[in-house]
mmCIF entry with sequence, helices, sheets and N, C-alpha, C, O atoms, coordinates in Angstrom:
data_MODEL
# 
_entry.id   MODEL 
# 
_entity.id                         1 
_entity.type                       polymer 
_entity.pdbx_number_of_molecules   1 
# 
_entity_poly.entity_id                      1 
_entity_poly.type                           'polypeptide(L)' 
_entity_poly.nstd_linkage                   no 
_entity_poly.nstd_monomer                   no 
_entity_poly.pdbx_seq_one_letter_code       
;(UNK)(UNK)(UNK)(UNK)(UNK)(UNK)(UNK)(UNK)(UNK)(UNK)(UNK)(UNK)(UNK)(UNK)(UNK)(UNK)
(UNK)(UNK)(UNK)(UNK)(UNK)(UNK)(UNK)(UNK)(UNK)(UNK)(UNK)(UNK)(UNK)(UNK)(UNK)(UNK)
(UNK)(UNK)(UNK)(UNK)(UNK)(UNK)(UNK)(UNK)(UNK)(UNK)(UNK)(UNK)(UNK)(UNK)(UNK)(UNK)
(UNK)(UNK)(UNK)(UNK)
;
_entity_poly.pdbx_seq_one_letter_code_can   XXXXXXXXXXXXXXXXXXXXXXXXXXXXXXXXXXXXXXXXXXXXXXXXXXXX 
_entity_poly.pdbx_strand_id                 A 
# 
loop_
_entity_poly_seq.entity_id 
_entity_poly_seq.num 
_entity_poly_seq.mon_id 
_entity_poly_seq.hetero 
1 1  UNK n 
1 2  UNK n 
1 3  UNK n 
1 4  UNK n 
1 5  UNK n 
1 6  UNK n 
1 7  UNK n 
1 8  UNK n 
1 9  UNK n 
1 10 UNK n 
1 11 UNK n 
1 12 UNK n 
1 13 UNK n 
1 14 UNK n 
1 15 UNK n 
1 16 UNK n 
1 17 UNK n 
1 18 UNK n 
1 19 UNK n 
1 20 UNK n 
1 21 UNK n 
1 22 UNK n 
1 23 UNK n 
1 24 UNK n 
1 25 UNK n 
1 26 UNK n 
1 27 UNK n 
1 28 UNK n 
1 29 UNK n 
1 30 UNK n 
1 31 UNK n 
1 32 UNK n 
1 33 UNK n 
1 34 UNK n 
1 35 UNK n 
1 36 UNK n 
1 37 UNK n 
1 38 UNK n 
1 39 UNK n 
1 40 UNK n 
1 41 UNK n 
1 42 UNK n 
1 43 UNK n 
1 44 UNK n 
1 45 UNK n 
1 46 UNK n 
1 47 UNK n 
1 48 UNK n 
1 49 UNK n 
1 50 UNK n 
1 51 UNK n 
1 52 UNK n 
# 
_struct_asym.id          A 
_struct_asym.entity_id   1 
# 
loop_
_struct_conf.conf_type_id 
_struct_conf.id 
_struct_conf.pdbx_PDB_helix_id 
_struct_conf.beg_label_comp_id 
_struct_conf.beg_label_asym_id 
_struct_conf.beg_label_seq_id 
_struct_conf.pdbx_beg_PDB_ins_code 
_struct_conf.end_label_comp_id 
_struct_conf.end_label_asym_id 
_struct_conf.end_label_seq_id 
_struct_conf.pdbx_end_PDB_ins_code 
_struct_conf.beg_auth_comp_id 
_struct_conf.beg_auth_asym_id 
_struct_conf.beg_auth_seq_id 
_struct_conf.end_auth_comp_id 
_struct_conf.end_auth_asym_id 
_struct_conf.end_auth_seq_id 
_struct_conf.pdbx_PDB_helix_class 
_struct_conf.details 
_struct_conf.pdbx_PDB_helix_length 
HELX_P HELX_P1 AA1 UNK A 5  ? UNK A 10 ? UNK A 5  UNK A 10 1 ? 6  
HELX_P HELX_P2 AA2 UNK A 15 ? UNK A 22 ? UNK A 15 UNK A 22 1 ? 8  
HELX_P HELX_P3 AA3 UNK A 26 ? UNK A 33 ? UNK A 26 UNK A 33 1 ? 8  
HELX_P HELX_P4 AA4 UNK A 41 ? UNK A 51 ? UNK A 41 UNK A 51 1 ? 11 
# 
_struct_conf_type.id          HELX_P 
_struct_conf_type.criteria    ? 
_struct_conf_type.reference   ? 
# 
loop_
_atom_site.group_PDB 
_atom_site.id 
_atom_site.type_symbol 
_atom_site.label_atom_id 
_atom_site.label_alt_id 
_atom_site.label_comp_id 
_atom_site.label_asym_id 
_atom_site.label_entity_id 
_atom_site.label_seq_id 
_atom_site.pdbx_PDB_ins_code 
_atom_site.Cartn_x 
_atom_site.Cartn_y 
_atom_site.Cartn_z 
_atom_site.occupancy 
_atom_site.B_iso_or_equiv 
_atom_site.pdbx_formal_charge 
_atom_site.auth_seq_id 
_atom_site.auth_comp_id 
_atom_site.auth_asym_id 
_atom_site.auth_atom_id 
_atom_site.pdbx_PDB_model_num 
ATOM 1   N N  . UNK A 1 1  ? 117.971 91.783  97.678  1.00 0.00 ? 1  UNK A N  1 
ATOM 2   C CA . UNK A 1 1  ? 119.080 92.673  97.842  1.00 0.00 ? 1  UNK A CA 1 
ATOM 3   C C  . UNK A 1 1  ? 119.535 92.614  99.341  1.00 0.00 ? 1  UNK A C  1 
ATOM 4   O O  . UNK A 1 1  ? 118.737 92.564  100.278 1.00 0.00 ? 1  UNK A O  1 
ATOM 5   N N  . UNK A 1 2  ? 120.835 92.624  99.467  1.00 0.00 ? 2  UNK A N  1 
ATOM 6   C CA . UNK A 1 2  ? 121.414 92.528  100.845 1.00 0.00 ? 2  UNK A CA 1 
ATOM 7   C C  . UNK A 1 2  ? 121.637 93.904  101.355 1.00 0.00 ? 2  UNK A C  1 
ATOM 8   O O  . UNK A 1 2  ? 122.104 94.791  100.640 1.00 0.00 ? 2  UNK A O  1 
ATOM 9   N N  . UNK A 1 3  ? 121.290 94.083  102.636 1.00 0.00 ? 3  UNK A N  1 
ATOM 10  C CA . UNK A 1 3  ? 121.438 95.363  103.334 1.00 0.00 ? 3  UNK A CA 1 
ATOM 11  C C  . UNK A 1 3  ? 122.936 95.595  103.598 1.00 0.00 ? 3  UNK A C  1 
ATOM 12  O O  . UNK A 1 3  ? 123.658 94.696  104.029 1.00 0.00 ? 3  UNK A O  1 
ATOM 13  N N  . UNK A 1 4  ? 123.359 96.795  103.332 1.00 0.00 ? 4  UNK A N  1 
ATOM 14  C CA . UNK A 1 4  ? 124.767 97.191  103.658 1.00 0.00 ? 4  UNK A CA 1 
ATOM 15  C C  . UNK A 1 4  ? 124.772 97.972  104.953 1.00 0.00 ? 4  UNK A C  1 
ATOM 16  O O  . UNK A 1 4  ? 123.727 98.451  105.395 1.00 0.00 ? 4  UNK A O  1 
ATOM 17  N N  . UNK A 1 5  ? 125.927 98.104  105.562 1.00 0.00 ? 5  UNK A N  1 
ATOM 18  C CA . UNK A 1 5  ? 126.073 98.903  106.757 1.00 0.00 ? 5  UNK A CA 1 
ATOM 19  C C  . UNK A 1 5  ? 125.781 100.394 106.464 1.00 0.00 ? 5  UNK A C  1 
ATOM 20  O O  . UNK A 1 5  ? 125.247 101.108 107.313 1.00 0.00 ? 5  UNK A O  1 
ATOM 21  N N  . UNK A 1 6  ? 126.132 100.832 105.281 1.00 0.00 ? 6  UNK A N  1 
ATOM 22  C CA . UNK A 1 6  ? 125.843 102.226 104.897 1.00 0.00 ? 6  UNK A CA 1 
ATOM 23  C C  . UNK A 1 6  ? 124.338 102.472 104.812 1.00 0.00 ? 6  UNK A C  1 
ATOM 24  O O  . UNK A 1 6  ? 123.861 103.525 105.236 1.00 0.00 ? 6  UNK A O  1 
ATOM 25  N N  . UNK A 1 7  ? 123.603 101.533 104.281 1.00 0.00 ? 7  UNK A N  1 
ATOM 26  C CA . UNK A 1 7  ? 122.160 101.686 104.120 1.00 0.00 ? 7  UNK A CA 1 
ATOM 27  C C  . UNK A 1 7  ? 121.508 101.695 105.542 1.00 0.00 ? 7  UNK A C  1 
ATOM 28  O O  . UNK A 1 7  ? 120.563 102.436 105.812 1.00 0.00 ? 7  UNK A O  1 
ATOM 29  N N  . UNK A 1 8  ? 122.043 100.871 106.386 1.00 0.00 ? 8  UNK A N  1 
ATOM 30  C CA . UNK A 1 8  ? 121.522 100.726 107.753 1.00 0.00 ? 8  UNK A CA 1 
ATOM 31  C C  . UNK A 1 8  ? 121.690 102.101 108.459 1.00 0.00 ? 8  UNK A C  1 
ATOM 32  O O  . UNK A 1 8  ? 120.755 102.590 109.093 1.00 0.00 ? 8  UNK A O  1 
ATOM 33  N N  . UNK A 1 9  ? 122.860 102.699 108.344 1.00 0.00 ? 9  UNK A N  1 
ATOM 34  C CA . UNK A 1 9  ? 123.101 104.034 108.976 1.00 0.00 ? 9  UNK A CA 1 
ATOM 35  C C  . UNK A 1 9  ? 122.250 105.108 108.324 1.00 0.00 ? 9  UNK A C  1 
ATOM 36  O O  . UNK A 1 9  ? 121.748 106.010 108.995 1.00 0.00 ? 9  UNK A O  1 
ATOM 37  N N  . UNK A 1 10 ? 122.092 105.007 107.020 1.00 0.00 ? 10 UNK A N  1 
ATOM 38  C CA . UNK A 1 10 ? 121.342 106.059 106.275 1.00 0.00 ? 10 UNK A CA 1 
ATOM 39  C C  . UNK A 1 10 ? 119.887 106.068 106.666 1.00 0.00 ? 10 UNK A C  1 
ATOM 40  O O  . UNK A 1 10 ? 119.169 107.029 106.387 1.00 0.00 ? 10 UNK A O  1 
ATOM 41  N N  . UNK A 1 11 ? 119.437 104.990 107.322 1.00 0.00 ? 11 UNK A N  1 
ATOM 42  C CA . UNK A 1 11 ? 118.009 104.976 107.733 1.00 0.00 ? 11 UNK A CA 1 
ATOM 43  C C  . UNK A 1 11 ? 117.652 106.038 108.768 1.00 0.00 ? 11 UNK A C  1 
ATOM 44  O O  . UNK A 1 11 ? 116.483 106.378 108.951 1.00 0.00 ? 11 UNK A O  1 
ATOM 45  N N  . UNK A 1 12 ? 118.695 106.562 109.452 1.00 0.00 ? 12 UNK A N  1 
ATOM 46  C CA . UNK A 1 12 ? 118.478 107.673 110.391 1.00 0.00 ? 12 UNK A CA 1 
ATOM 47  C C  . UNK A 1 12 ? 117.938 107.261 111.721 1.00 0.00 ? 12 UNK A C  1 
ATOM 48  O O  . UNK A 1 12 ? 117.568 108.124 112.518 1.00 0.00 ? 12 UNK A O  1 
ATOM 49  N N  . UNK A 1 13 ? 117.871 105.978 112.006 1.00 0.00 ? 13 UNK A N  1 
ATOM 50  C CA . UNK A 1 13 ? 117.340 105.499 113.300 1.00 0.00 ? 13 UNK A CA 1 
ATOM 51  C C  . UNK A 1 13 ? 118.495 105.448 114.308 1.00 0.00 ? 13 UNK A C  1 
ATOM 52  O O  . UNK A 1 13 ? 119.648 105.234 113.931 1.00 0.00 ? 13 UNK A O  1 
ATOM 53  N N  . UNK A 1 14 ? 118.177 105.644 115.572 1.00 0.00 ? 14 UNK A N  1 
ATOM 54  C CA . UNK A 1 14 ? 119.172 105.404 116.609 1.00 0.00 ? 14 UNK A CA 1 
ATOM 55  C C  . UNK A 1 14 ? 119.382 103.875 116.667 1.00 0.00 ? 14 UNK A C  1 
ATOM 56  O O  . UNK A 1 14 ? 118.526 103.087 116.266 1.00 0.00 ? 14 UNK A O  1 
ATOM 57  N N  . UNK A 1 15 ? 120.561 103.503 117.187 1.00 0.00 ? 15 UNK A N  1 
ATOM 58  C CA . UNK A 1 15 ? 120.803 102.030 117.318 1.00 0.00 ? 15 UNK A CA 1 
ATOM 59  C C  . UNK A 1 15 ? 119.844 101.430 118.261 1.00 0.00 ? 15 UNK A C  1 
ATOM 60  O O  . UNK A 1 15 ? 119.349 100.325 118.037 1.00 0.00 ? 15 UNK A O  1 
ATOM 61  N N  . UNK A 1 16 ? 119.555 102.152 119.349 1.00 0.00 ? 16 UNK A N  1 
ATOM 62  C CA . UNK A 1 16 ? 118.605 101.583 120.366 1.00 0.00 ? 16 UNK A CA 1 
ATOM 63  C C  . UNK A 1 16 ? 117.224 101.385 119.806 1.00 0.00 ? 16 UNK A C  1 
ATOM 64  O O  . UNK A 1 16 ? 116.603 100.354 120.064 1.00 0.00 ? 16 UNK A O  1 
ATOM 65  N N  . UNK A 1 17 ? 116.700 102.367 119.022 1.00 0.00 ? 17 UNK A N  1 
ATOM 66  C CA . UNK A 1 17 ? 115.370 102.273 118.498 1.00 0.00 ? 17 UNK A CA 1 
ATOM 67  C C  . UNK A 1 17 ? 115.338 101.153 117.406 1.00 0.00 ? 17 UNK A C  1 
ATOM 68  O O  . UNK A 1 17 ? 114.415 100.339 117.383 1.00 0.00 ? 17 UNK A O  1 
ATOM 69  N N  . UNK A 1 18 ? 116.283 101.128 116.572 1.00 0.00 ? 18 UNK A N  1 
ATOM 70  C CA . UNK A 1 18 ? 116.328 100.100 115.492 1.00 0.00 ? 18 UNK A CA 1 
ATOM 71  C C  . UNK A 1 18 ? 116.376 98.742  116.089 1.00 0.00 ? 18 UNK A C  1 
ATOM 72  O O  . UNK A 1 18 ? 115.641 97.853  115.659 1.00 0.00 ? 18 UNK A O  1 
ATOM 73  N N  . UNK A 1 19 ? 117.237 98.538  117.092 1.00 0.00 ? 19 UNK A N  1 
ATOM 74  C CA . UNK A 1 19 ? 117.387 97.266  117.713 1.00 0.00 ? 19 UNK A CA 1 
ATOM 75  C C  . UNK A 1 19 ? 116.031 96.815  118.356 1.00 0.00 ? 19 UNK A C  1 
ATOM 76  O O  . UNK A 1 19 ? 115.597 95.671  118.218 1.00 0.00 ? 19 UNK A O  1 
ATOM 77  N N  . UNK A 1 20 ? 115.408 97.769  119.052 1.00 0.00 ? 20 UNK A N  1 
ATOM 78  C CA . UNK A 1 20 ? 114.124 97.447  119.686 1.00 0.00 ? 20 UNK A CA 1 
ATOM 79  C C  . UNK A 1 20 ? 113.048 97.058  118.666 1.00 0.00 ? 20 UNK A C  1 
ATOM 80  O O  . UNK A 1 20 ? 112.357 96.052  118.820 1.00 0.00 ? 20 UNK A O  1 
ATOM 81  N N  . UNK A 1 21 ? 112.929 97.875  117.631 1.00 0.00 ? 21 UNK A N  1 
ATOM 82  C CA . UNK A 1 21 ? 111.859 97.610  116.628 1.00 0.00 ? 21 UNK A CA 1 
ATOM 83  C C  . UNK A 1 21 ? 112.130 96.375  115.793 1.00 0.00 ? 21 UNK A C  1 
ATOM 84  O O  . UNK A 1 21 ? 111.192 95.716  115.343 1.00 0.00 ? 21 UNK A O  1 
ATOM 85  N N  . UNK A 1 22 ? 113.393 96.051  115.580 1.00 0.00 ? 22 UNK A N  1 
ATOM 86  C CA . UNK A 1 22 ? 113.784 94.870  114.749 1.00 0.00 ? 22 UNK A CA 1 
ATOM 87  C C  . UNK A 1 22 ? 113.885 93.592  115.658 1.00 0.00 ? 22 UNK A C  1 
ATOM 88  O O  . UNK A 1 22 ? 114.041 92.469  115.178 1.00 0.00 ? 22 UNK A O  1 
ATOM 89  N N  . UNK A 1 23 ? 113.789 93.832  116.957 1.00 0.00 ? 23 UNK A N  1 
ATOM 90  C CA . UNK A 1 23 ? 113.906 92.733  117.903 1.00 0.00 ? 23 UNK A CA 1 
ATOM 91  C C  . UNK A 1 23 ? 115.283 92.020  117.791 1.00 0.00 ? 23 UNK A C  1 
ATOM 92  O O  . UNK A 1 23 ? 115.375 90.792  117.785 1.00 0.00 ? 23 UNK A O  1 
ATOM 93  N N  . UNK A 1 24 ? 116.315 92.834  117.706 1.00 0.00 ? 24 UNK A N  1 
ATOM 94  C CA . UNK A 1 24 ? 117.710 92.347  117.769 1.00 0.00 ? 24 UNK A CA 1 
ATOM 95  C C  . UNK A 1 24 ? 118.465 93.121  118.819 1.00 0.00 ? 24 UNK A C  1 
ATOM 96  O O  . UNK A 1 24 ? 117.960 94.127  119.316 1.00 0.00 ? 24 UNK A O  1 
ATOM 97  N N  . UNK A 1 25 ? 119.630 92.698  119.165 1.00 0.00 ? 25 UNK A N  1 
ATOM 98  C CA . UNK A 1 25 ? 120.362 93.424  120.212 1.00 0.00 ? 25 UNK A CA 1 
ATOM 99  C C  . UNK A 1 25 ? 121.022 94.690  119.643 1.00 0.00 ? 25 UNK A C  1 
ATOM 100 O O  . UNK A 1 25 ? 121.343 94.766  118.457 1.00 0.00 ? 25 UNK A O  1 
ATOM 101 N N  . UNK A 1 26 ? 121.213 95.671  120.520 1.00 0.00 ? 26 UNK A N  1 
ATOM 102 C CA . UNK A 1 26 ? 121.936 96.888  120.088 1.00 0.00 ? 26 UNK A CA 1 
ATOM 103 C C  . UNK A 1 26 ? 123.324 96.561  119.630 1.00 0.00 ? 26 UNK A C  1 
ATOM 104 O O  . UNK A 1 26 ? 123.859 97.179  118.709 1.00 0.00 ? 26 UNK A O  1 
ATOM 105 N N  . UNK A 1 27 ? 123.916 95.561  120.295 1.00 0.00 ? 27 UNK A N  1 
ATOM 106 C CA . UNK A 1 27 ? 125.301 95.177  119.901 1.00 0.00 ? 27 UNK A CA 1 
ATOM 107 C C  . UNK A 1 27 ? 125.311 94.670  118.450 1.00 0.00 ? 27 UNK A C  1 
ATOM 108 O O  . UNK A 1 27 ? 126.264 94.902  117.707 1.00 0.00 ? 27 UNK A O  1 
ATOM 109 N N  . UNK A 1 28 ? 124.215 93.964  118.057 1.00 0.00 ? 28 UNK A N  1 
ATOM 110 C CA . UNK A 1 28 ? 124.125 93.461  116.674 1.00 0.00 ? 28 UNK A CA 1 
ATOM 111 C C  . UNK A 1 28 ? 124.092 94.695  115.712 1.00 0.00 ? 28 UNK A C  1 
ATOM 112 O O  . UNK A 1 28 ? 124.816 94.744  114.717 1.00 0.00 ? 28 UNK A O  1 
ATOM 113 N N  . UNK A 1 29 ? 123.259 95.641  116.039 1.00 0.00 ? 29 UNK A N  1 
ATOM 114 C CA . UNK A 1 29 ? 123.127 96.809  115.155 1.00 0.00 ? 29 UNK A CA 1 
ATOM 115 C C  . UNK A 1 29 ? 124.423 97.592  115.110 1.00 0.00 ? 29 UNK A C  1 
ATOM 116 O O  . UNK A 1 29 ? 124.873 97.972  114.028 1.00 0.00 ? 29 UNK A O  1 
ATOM 117 N N  . UNK A 1 30 ? 125.039 97.846  116.266 1.00 0.00 ? 30 UNK A N  1 
ATOM 118 C CA . UNK A 1 30 ? 126.278 98.592  116.335 1.00 0.00 ? 30 UNK A CA 1 
ATOM 119 C C  . UNK A 1 30 ? 127.383 97.930  115.550 1.00 0.00 ? 30 UNK A C  1 
ATOM 120 O O  . UNK A 1 30 ? 128.089 98.580  114.779 1.00 0.00 ? 30 UNK A O  1 
ATOM 121 N N  . UNK A 1 31 ? 127.531 96.631  115.750 1.00 0.00 ? 31 UNK A N  1 
ATOM 122 C CA . UNK A 1 31 ? 128.589 95.879  115.042 1.00 0.00 ? 31 UNK A CA 1 
ATOM 123 C C  . UNK A 1 31 ? 128.389 95.916  113.538 1.00 0.00 ? 31 UNK A C  1 
ATOM 124 O O  . UNK A 1 31 ? 129.347 96.060  112.779 1.00 0.00 ? 31 UNK A O  1 
ATOM 125 N N  . UNK A 1 32 ? 127.138 95.784  113.111 1.00 0.00 ? 32 UNK A N  1 
ATOM 126 C CA . UNK A 1 32 ? 126.855 95.760  111.700 1.00 0.00 ? 32 UNK A CA 1 
ATOM 127 C C  . UNK A 1 32 ? 127.115 97.175  111.096 1.00 0.00 ? 32 UNK A C  1 
ATOM 128 O O  . UNK A 1 32 ? 127.746 97.287  110.045 1.00 0.00 ? 32 UNK A O  1 
ATOM 129 N N  . UNK A 1 33 ? 126.638 98.220  111.748 1.00 0.00 ? 33 UNK A N  1 
ATOM 130 C CA . UNK A 1 33 ? 126.843 99.590  111.269 1.00 0.00 ? 33 UNK A CA 1 
ATOM 131 C C  . UNK A 1 33 ? 128.336 99.902  111.148 1.00 0.00 ? 33 UNK A C  1 
ATOM 132 O O  . UNK A 1 33 ? 128.745 100.614 110.231 1.00 0.00 ? 33 UNK A O  1 
ATOM 133 N N  . UNK A 1 34 ? 129.147 99.378  112.062 1.00 0.00 ? 34 UNK A N  1 
ATOM 134 C CA . UNK A 1 34 ? 130.595 99.700  112.031 1.00 0.00 ? 34 UNK A CA 1 
ATOM 135 C C  . UNK A 1 34 ? 131.354 98.770  111.120 1.00 0.00 ? 34 UNK A C  1 
ATOM 136 O O  . UNK A 1 34 ? 132.555 98.947  110.918 1.00 0.00 ? 34 UNK A O  1 
ATOM 137 N N  . UNK A 1 35 ? 130.665 97.759  110.551 1.00 0.00 ? 35 UNK A N  1 
ATOM 138 C CA . UNK A 1 35 ? 131.330 96.823  109.664 1.00 0.00 ? 35 UNK A CA 1 
ATOM 139 C C  . UNK A 1 35 ? 132.166 95.826  110.399 1.00 0.00 ? 35 UNK A C  1 
ATOM 140 O O  . UNK A 1 35 ? 133.057 95.210  109.813 1.00 0.00 ? 35 UNK A O  1 
ATOM 141 N N  . UNK A 1 36 ? 131.896 95.644  111.701 1.00 0.00 ? 36 UNK A N  1 
ATOM 142 C CA . UNK A 1 36 ? 132.718 94.694  112.492 1.00 0.00 ? 36 UNK A CA 1 
ATOM 143 C C  . UNK A 1 36 ? 132.295 93.256  112.305 1.00 0.00 ? 36 UNK A C  1 
ATOM 144 O O  . UNK A 1 36 ? 133.101 92.349  112.516 1.00 0.00 ? 36 UNK A O  1 
ATOM 145 N N  . UNK A 1 37 ? 131.029 93.015  111.907 1.00 0.00 ? 37 UNK A N  1 
ATOM 146 C CA . UNK A 1 37 ? 130.583 91.690  111.652 1.00 0.00 ? 37 UNK A CA 1 
ATOM 147 C C  . UNK A 1 37 ? 129.332 91.707  110.836 1.00 0.00 ? 37 UNK A C  1 
ATOM 148 O O  . UNK A 1 37 ? 128.676 92.745  110.748 1.00 0.00 ? 37 UNK A O  1 
ATOM 149 N N  . UNK A 1 38 ? 128.974 90.611  110.238 1.00 0.00 ? 38 UNK A N  1 
ATOM 150 C CA . UNK A 1 38 ? 127.744 90.463  109.471 1.00 0.00 ? 38 UNK A CA 1 
ATOM 151 C C  . UNK A 1 38 ? 126.790 89.653  110.348 1.00 0.00 ? 38 UNK A C  1 
ATOM 152 O O  . UNK A 1 38 ? 127.084 88.517  110.722 1.00 0.00 ? 38 UNK A O  1 
ATOM 153 N N  . UNK A 1 39 ? 125.624 90.266  110.674 1.00 0.00 ? 39 UNK A N  1 
ATOM 154 C CA . UNK A 1 39 ? 124.714 89.521  111.537 1.00 0.00 ? 39 UNK A CA 1 
ATOM 155 C C  . UNK A 1 39 ? 124.108 88.291  110.823 1.00 0.00 ? 39 UNK A C  1 
ATOM 156 O O  . UNK A 1 39 ? 124.210 88.139  109.606 1.00 0.00 ? 39 UNK A O  1 
ATOM 157 N N  . UNK A 1 40 ? 123.479 87.429  111.630 1.00 0.00 ? 40 UNK A N  1 
ATOM 158 C CA . UNK A 1 40 ? 122.834 86.292  111.055 1.00 0.00 ? 40 UNK A CA 1 
ATOM 159 C C  . UNK A 1 40 ? 121.715 86.725  110.120 1.00 0.00 ? 40 UNK A C  1 
ATOM 160 O O  . UNK A 1 40 ? 121.130 87.799  110.263 1.00 0.00 ? 40 UNK A O  1 
ATOM 161 N N  . UNK A 1 41 ? 121.440 85.848  109.157 1.00 0.00 ? 41 UNK A N  1 
ATOM 162 C CA . UNK A 1 41 ? 120.419 86.257  108.139 1.00 0.00 ? 41 UNK A CA 1 
ATOM 163 C C  . UNK A 1 41 ? 119.097 86.675  108.744 1.00 0.00 ? 41 UNK A C  1 
ATOM 164 O O  . UNK A 1 41 ? 118.489 87.616  108.233 1.00 0.00 ? 41 UNK A O  1 
ATOM 165 N N  . UNK A 1 42 ? 118.633 86.072  109.747 1.00 0.00 ? 42 UNK A N  1 
ATOM 166 C CA . UNK A 1 42 ? 117.351 86.466  110.385 1.00 0.00 ? 42 UNK A CA 1 
ATOM 167 C C  . UNK A 1 42 ? 117.429 87.861  110.943 1.00 0.00 ? 42 UNK A C  1 
ATOM 168 O O  . UNK A 1 42 ? 116.452 88.605  110.867 1.00 0.00 ? 42 UNK A O  1 
ATOM 169 N N  . UNK A 1 43 ? 118.550 88.240  111.496 1.00 0.00 ? 43 UNK A N  1 
ATOM 170 C CA . UNK A 1 43 ? 118.765 89.590  112.051 1.00 0.00 ? 43 UNK A CA 1 
ATOM 171 C C  . UNK A 1 43 ? 118.829 90.617  110.924 1.00 0.00 ? 43 UNK A C  1 
ATOM 172 O O  . UNK A 1 43 ? 118.260 91.700  111.054 1.00 0.00 ? 43 UNK A O  1 
ATOM 173 N N  . UNK A 1 44 ? 119.510 90.301  109.821 1.00 0.00 ? 44 UNK A N  1 
ATOM 174 C CA . UNK A 1 44 ? 119.590 91.199  108.691 1.00 0.00 ? 44 UNK A CA 1 
ATOM 175 C C  . UNK A 1 44 ? 118.196 91.392  108.108 1.00 0.00 ? 44 UNK A C  1 
ATOM 176 O O  . UNK A 1 44 ? 117.831 92.525  107.797 1.00 0.00 ? 44 UNK A O  1 
ATOM 177 N N  . UNK A 1 45 ? 117.415 90.354  107.949 1.00 0.00 ? 45 UNK A N  1 
ATOM 178 C CA . UNK A 1 45 ? 116.083 90.414  107.422 1.00 0.00 ? 45 UNK A CA 1 
ATOM 179 C C  . UNK A 1 45 ? 115.203 91.276  108.324 1.00 0.00 ? 45 UNK A C  1 
ATOM 180 O O  . UNK A 1 45 ? 114.428 92.097  107.833 1.00 0.00 ? 45 UNK A O  1 
ATOM 181 N N  . UNK A 1 46 ? 115.317 91.098  109.619 1.00 0.00 ? 46 UNK A N  1 
ATOM 182 C CA . UNK A 1 46 ? 114.533 91.891  110.598 1.00 0.00 ? 46 UNK A CA 1 
ATOM 183 C C  . UNK A 1 46 ? 114.849 93.381  110.492 1.00 0.00 ? 46 UNK A C  1 
ATOM 184 O O  . UNK A 1 46 ? 113.953 94.225  110.506 1.00 0.00 ? 46 UNK A O  1 
ATOM 185 N N  . UNK A 1 47 ? 116.143 93.684  110.386 1.00 0.00 ? 47 UNK A N  1 
ATOM 186 C CA . UNK A 1 47 ? 116.560 95.068  110.281 1.00 0.00 ? 47 UNK A CA 1 
ATOM 187 C C  . UNK A 1 47 ? 116.053 95.650  108.962 1.00 0.00 ? 47 UNK A C  1 
ATOM 188 O O  . UNK A 1 47 ? 115.555 96.776  108.936 1.00 0.00 ? 47 UNK A O  1 
ATOM 189 N N  . UNK A 1 48 ? 116.172 94.910  107.890 1.00 0.00 ? 48 UNK A N  1 
ATOM 190 C CA . UNK A 1 48 ? 115.706 95.376  106.569 1.00 0.00 ? 48 UNK A CA 1 
ATOM 191 C C  . UNK A 1 48 ? 114.212 95.671  106.582 1.00 0.00 ? 48 UNK A C  1 
ATOM 192 O O  . UNK A 1 48 ? 113.797 96.709  106.066 1.00 0.00 ? 48 UNK A O  1 
ATOM 193 N N  . UNK A 1 49 ? 113.392 94.799  107.151 1.00 0.00 ? 49 UNK A N  1 
ATOM 194 C CA . UNK A 1 49 ? 111.972 94.969  107.214 1.00 0.00 ? 49 UNK A CA 1 
ATOM 195 C C  . UNK A 1 49 ? 111.629 96.218  108.102 1.00 0.00 ? 49 UNK A C  1 
ATOM 196 O O  . UNK A 1 49 ? 110.707 96.973  107.795 1.00 0.00 ? 49 UNK A O  1 
ATOM 197 N N  . UNK A 1 50 ? 112.368 96.394  109.155 1.00 0.00 ? 50 UNK A N  1 
ATOM 198 C CA . UNK A 1 50 ? 112.129 97.533  110.037 1.00 0.00 ? 50 UNK A CA 1 
ATOM 199 C C  . UNK A 1 50 ? 112.408 98.866  109.333 1.00 0.00 ? 50 UNK A C  1 
ATOM 200 O O  . UNK A 1 50 ? 111.688 99.844  109.535 1.00 0.00 ? 50 UNK A O  1 
ATOM 201 N N  . UNK A 1 51 ? 113.437 98.895  108.521 1.00 0.00 ? 51 UNK A N  1 
ATOM 202 C CA . UNK A 1 51 ? 113.826 100.117 107.852 1.00 0.00 ? 51 UNK A CA 1 
ATOM 203 C C  . UNK A 1 51 ? 112.924 100.429 106.641 1.00 0.00 ? 51 UNK A C  1 
ATOM 204 O O  . UNK A 1 51 ? 112.963 101.552 106.138 1.00 0.00 ? 51 UNK A O  1 
ATOM 205 N N  . UNK A 1 52 ? 112.129 99.488  106.170 1.00 0.00 ? 52 UNK A N  1 
ATOM 206 C CA . UNK A 1 52 ? 111.233 99.746  105.021 1.00 0.00 ? 52 UNK A CA 1 
ATOM 207 C C  . UNK A 1 52 ? 110.134 100.697 105.355 1.00 0.00 ? 52 UNK A C  1 
ATOM 208 O O  . UNK A 1 52 ? 109.306 101.009 104.498 1.00 0.00 ? 52 UNK A O  1 
# 
């Protein structure tokens, strides 16, 4: 299943905390949550695993 920006926001994490725990940049998280871009697969997988 592919993570959507809505699911990412629904996790209730701050962008800073999610970025830190997923080891991705805050800019990546922010852009994804706003629907501005789709992160690389590795970043999406890291965010998904962090939110689980």
